[in-house]
N, C-alpha and C positions, 0 to 999 in steps of 0.2 A: 689702206688703213685693217687689215685682219696681225701684219706685224709691230703695228706700236699698240695692240692691245695684245698681245704677245712680249711685249717686251714690257706696258706694266703690270700683266698680271706676274711678270716675272721678279718684276720689282719691288710688290708690294708683298708679295708672296715669300721673295730672301729679308722683305723687313720685316712683316711679324714672325720668321722664323729668330730672326736676331732680338729682337723684343723679349718672345718668348724664353731665347735664352740668359738673356737680363734680369727678366723680372725675377722668374724662376733662381739666379742665384744670390738676387738679395732678399725674396721673402720665404722662401721653400728650405729649412735648416739644411736638409740631405742631398739638395741639389750639390753635382759631381762633376768628372772632365768635361760628358759631353757639352753640357751647358757654359764652362766655365770657356773649352773650344771654340765654341758657335758665337759666342759671346767676343772672344777674344780671336777672333777670322773678322768679322761684323767692321769689329774698329780698324783693323788692320787695311780694312776694305779701303778705309772710310781715311785711310793716310793717301793711297793713288793719284798722282795727279790729275786734276780731270777737264784742263785749261792743254789737250796735247796736241802737239801739229810736226807735220814734220820735217823734220832734220834741215831741210834746204829752205824753210821759209820761217824759220825761227832768228831771229836776230840777235845776236852772236852764240851760240851755238857752235861749240868743236865738233870740226867734221872727223872723221874715220882715222884721216890721215896727219890730223894732227895730235886724237889721240896717241897713234903709233909711232910719231915721232917725238912726242913724249918721255913713252915709256922708255922709249930707245934713250934719250939722252939721260937716263934712271939708269942705265946700264938694265935693266929687264931680260933677257932671256929665257924664251921655256915658256913666259908666260907662271916664270917664278922672281919674287924680290932675289934683292943683292941679298947676298948671306941668309936666305930660306932655303928647310934642306926638304 
């Protein structure tokens, strides 16, 4: 129960902070970098996937071996793309 209260408290606190940044950017002429960073950071977090699951359970997900084989087919060595310096 305490964990649920803490999670809700954090979510509400961060949401209030985000709205403060957005409203300050819109309404106050001297809003600056701090408000912009808070608003952009909150918006960026909204782009994260919310329906995550382990690769083993995801249908059609490429495993690590498939990624490595794909990189090798393209000729990537040592983490660099062909022709990269």
